[in-house]
C-alpha positions in Angstrom: 301.3 53.9 -39.1 301.3 57.7 -38.8 301.9 59.8 -35.7 298.8 60.1 -33.6 297.3 57.0 -35.0 296.0 54.4 -32.5 297.1 50.8 -32.5 294.6 48.0 -33.3 293.3 47.3 -29.8 294.0 43.7 -28.7 293.9 42.1 -25.3 297.1 42.9 -23.4 298.9 41.0 -20.7 299.4 43.5 -17.9 301.6 42.6 -14.9 301.9 44.6 -11.7 305.3 44.8 -10.0 305.5 45.7 -6.4 308.8 46.6 -4.7 308.7 45.3 -1.1 310.9 46.4 1.8 310.0 46.6 5.5 306.4 46.3 6.6 305.1 42.9 5.4 301.5 43.5 6.2 301.5 46.7 4.1 302.8 44.7 1.1 300.2 41.9 1.7 297.5 44.5 1.5 298.9 46.0 -1.6 299.1 42.6 -3.3 295.5 41.8 -2.5 294.3 45.2 -3.6 296.0 45.0 -6.9 295.0 41.4 -7.5 291.4 42.0 -6.7 291.1 44.7 -9.3 290.9 41.9 -11.9 293.2 44.0 -14.2 296.6 42.3 -13.8 297.5 38.9 -15.2 300.2 38.5 -12.5 301.3 40.4 -9.4 305.1 40.2 -9.0 306.7 41.2 -5.7 310.4 41.8 -5.4 311.4 41.4 -1.8 314.4 43.8 -1.4 314.6 43.0 2.3 315.1 39.3 1.3 312.1 38.0 3.3 310.2 34.9 2.2 306.7 34.7 0.8 304.2 35.1 3.6 301.5 32.4 4.3 298.8 35.0 3.8 299.6 35.0 0.0 299.8 31.2 -0.4 296.4 31.1 -2.2 297.1 34.2 -4.3 298.6 33.4 -7.7 301.4 36.0 -7.4 305.1 35.7 -8.0 307.4 36.4 -5.0 311.0 37.1 -6.0 314.0 37.3 -3.6 317.1 38.8 -5.0 320.5 37.9 -3.7 320.8 41.4 -2.1 318.9 44.7 -1.8 319.0 45.9 -5.5 317.2 49.2 -5.0 314.0 50.4 -6.5 315.0 50.5 -10.2 316.8 47.2 -10.0 313.8 45.6 -8.4 311.5 47.0 -11.1 313.7 45.6 -13.9 314.0 42.2 -12.2 310.2 41.9 -11.7 309.5 42.9 -15.3 312.0 40.5 -16.9 311.0 37.6 -14.6 307.4 37.6 -15.8 307.1 39.0 -19.4 304.0 41.1 -20.3 302.8 43.7 -22.8 302.5 46.4 -20.2 304.0 46.6 -16.7 302.5 48.6 -13.8 305.1 49.5 -11.2 304.1 50.4 -7.6 305.6 50.7 -4.2 303.6 49.2 -1.4 302.3 52.5 -0.2 300.3 53.1 -3.4 296.8 51.9 -4.4 294.8 52.5 -7.6 291.2 51.8 -8.5 290.1 49.7 -11.5 288.9 52.7 -13.5 292.2 54.5 -13.2 294.2 51.4 -14.0 292.1 50.7 -17.1 292.6 54.3 -18.2 296.4 54.0 -17.9 296.5 50.8 -19.8 294.3 52.2 -22.5 296.9 55.0 -23.0 299.0 52.4 -24.8 296.4 52.3 -27.6 298.3 55.3 -28.8 301.3 53.9 -30.6 304.0 56.3 -29.3 303.1 56.3 -25.7 305.8 54.5 -23.8 305.2 55.5 -20.2 301.9 56.5 -18.7 301.0 57.4 -15.1 298.1 58.6 -13.0 298.1 61.6 -10.9 299.2 60.6 -7.4 297.5 61.9 -4.3 299.9 62.3 -1.5 298.8 63.6 2.0 301.9 65.5 2.6 300.8 68.7 4.3 297.9 67.4 6.5 295.6 69.7 4.7 293.4 67.6 2.3 292.2 70.5 0.1 295.8 71.7 -0.5 297.0 68.1 -1.0 294.3 67.4 -3.6 295.1 70.6 -5.4 298.8 69.7 -5.5 298.1 66.1 -6.8 297.3 67.6 -10.2 300.7 68.8 -11.3 303.0 69.2 -14.2 306.2 67.1 -13.9 309.0 69.0 -15.5 312.5 70.3 -14.7 313.7 73.4 -12.9 314.9 76.3 -15.1 318.5 76.6 -13.9 319.6 73.3 -12.2 317.3 71.3 -14.5 316.3 68.9 -11.7 312.9 67.2 -11.5 310.1 69.2 -10.0 306.3 69.2 -9.8 304.4 72.4 -10.6 300.8 72.5 -9.6 298.3 73.0 -12.3 296.5 76.2 -11.4 293.1 75.2 -12.6 292.9 72.0 -10.6 291.6 73.2 -7.3 289.7 70.4 -5.6 289.0 66.7 -5.6 285.5 67.0 -7.0 286.5 68.9 -10.1 285.9 67.0 -13.4 289.1 66.6 -15.3 288.9 66.0 -19.1 290.1 62.5 -20.2 293.2 63.1 -22.1 296.9 62.3 -22.3 299.1 65.1 -20.9 302.7 65.1 -22.0 305.2 65.4 -19.1 308.9 65.3 -18.8 308.9 62.4 -16.3 306.5 60.2 -14.3 306.6 59.2 -10.6 307.9 55.7 -10.1 305.5 55.2 -7.1 302.8 54.3 -9.7 303.8 54.1 -13.3 302.8 52.0 -16.3 305.4 51.1 -19.0 305.2 49.5 -22.4 307.2 46.2 -22.8 309.4 47.8 -25.4 310.5 50.5 -23.0 311.5 47.9 -20.4 313.3 45.8 -23.1 315.1 48.6 -24.9 315.5 51.3 -22.3 315.1 49.6 -18.9 315.4 50.8 -15.3 318.9 51.9 -14.1 319.5 50.2 -10.8 322.7 52.3 -10.1 320.6 55.0 -8.5 319.4 52.5 -5.9 316.8 54.9 -4.4 315.5 58.0 -6.1 315.5 59.6 -9.5 315.6 56.3 -11.3 312.0 57.0 -12.5 313.1 60.3 -14.0 316.1 58.6 -15.6 314.0 56.0 -17.4 311.7 58.7 -18.6 314.6 60.8 -19.9 316.0 57.9 -21.9 312.6 56.8 -23.1 311.9 60.3 -24.5 315.3 60.3 -26.1 314.3 57.0 -27.8 311.2 58.6 -29.2 308.5 57.5 -26.7 306.0 59.8 -25.1 305.7 60.1 -21.3 302.2 61.1 -20.3 299.9 61.6 -17.4 296.5 60.0 -17.9 293.8 62.4 -16.7 291.6 61.8 -14.8 293.3 58.6 -13.5 294.6 58.9 -9.9 296.4 56.7 -7.4 296.6 57.2 -3.7 299.7 57.3 -1.5 299.5 56.5 2.2 301.9 59.3 3.1 304.3 56.8 4.6 307.9 56.1 3.6 310.5 53.4 4.0 313.3 55.9 3.9 315.1 57.0 7.0 316.5 60.5 7.3 320.0 59.2 6.9 319.2 57.4 3.7 317.4 60.5 2.3 320.4 62.7 3.3 322.7 60.4 1.3 320.8 59.4 -1.8 319.0 62.7 -2.4 322.1 64.8 -3.2 324.1 61.8 -4.5 321.5 61.0 -7.1 320.9 64.6 -8.1 324.6 64.8 -8.9 324.5 61.5 -10.7 321.6 62.5 -12.8 323.2 65.9 -13.6 326.5 64.3 -14.6 324.7 62.0 -17.0 322.4 64.5 -18.8 323.5 68.1 -18.1 326.5 70.1 -19.2 329.5 71.0 -17.0 328.1 74.5 -16.2 324.9 73.0 -14.6 327.1 70.3 -12.9 329.2 73.0 -11.3 326.1 75.1 -10.3 324.5 72.0 -8.6 327.7 71.2 -6.7 328.1 74.7 -5.4 324.4 74.8 -4.6 324.4 71.6 -2.6 327.6 72.6 -0.7 326.0 76.0 0.3 322.8 74.3 1.2 324.6 71.8 3.4 326.5 74.6 5.1 323.3 76.5 5.7 321.5 73.5 7.2 324.5 72.5 9.3 324.7 76.1 10.8 321.0 76.2 11.4 321.1 72.8 13.1 323.9 74.0 15.4 322.0 77.1 16.3 318.8 75.2 16.9 320.5 72.4 18.8 319.5 69.8 16.2 321.7 66.7 16.6 321.1 65.1 13.2 321.3 66.1 9.6 318.4 65.4 7.2 318.0 65.8 3.5 318.5 69.4 2.5 315.4 69.6 0.2 313.4 67.9 3.0 314.2 70.8 5.4 314.1 73.8 3.1 311.4 75.4 1.0 314.0 77.4 -0.9 314.8 74.4 -3.1 313.1 75.7 -6.2 312.7 79.4 -5.3 315.8 80.3 -7.2 316.0 77.3 -9.5 312.5 77.2 -10.9 311.5 80.9 -10.9 308.2 80.1 -9.2 306.9 79.1 -5.8 306.7 75.3 -5.4 305.7 73.4 -2.3 308.4 71.8 -0.2 307.8 68.2 -1.5 308.3 69.4 -5.1 310.8 66.7 -5.7 308.4 64.0 -4.6 310.3 60.7 -4.1 313.5 62.4 -5.0 314.2 64.1 -1.7 313.1 61.7 0.9 309.5 62.7 1.1 306.6 62.1 -1.1 306.0 59.2 -3.4 308.2 56.6 -1.9 
């Protein structure tokens, strides 16, 4: 088979994997929404808060897994996939919904033999301004120029919800884990890295999949919707944001970039700490969550404050 050829299209077994933590009613709604699409052979829920299967789902043929501890987002995704084998896996957190058409488009992306990871655009109501949020939903997922961290750059020609987007596969550097589809071989041979626990594990699996020869694509015009909520506290975001940025950089970047990131985070921490003292703020939150300068010097272009999505405590979590 030559590059660009399509596979012989055969029926696929597609499982949805939902990572649960916190609000049980939100997860119940997510399970029912995904099951009612009629797309998924099974819906697998990994209960990272160790809660039991609710009675509301007793008549739904889903799989409810309880790990021995909270194993984080990546660990839960890998557990859910390996527990119920399929040809394609769709990973979601409980804040995200997708319609049948968009799900079918993402699944159809795997008709192309070298597509390993596919994702829809994700609408996130982050600013409270729907027009701006819809515009930012259509973005390029790439890396900043200097620190080489994951960012989202809005596509300039996607200005409103009603605009028709051509159906195509757009190669990206990474895909947001809040709603992402993966081929079985990617999960088997590459897999999710649970050591991040919360944040950047989606970027990591994309990085390793691309190194293994797989394409990572966004499927236009497929789109999923995020509620805008998050299970992360400010304390969790303040810890895992910088920690995972350093972890990712140590794995994939040279020592020069590692040193630059360390200095940058220390200076940013000092800046926010001083600002909090001057403003009388009694708690520290994630640096990228507080500052819009995060990509001003690192990317060479203006990017909105939630440019790191689920990698800085806001966005697709």
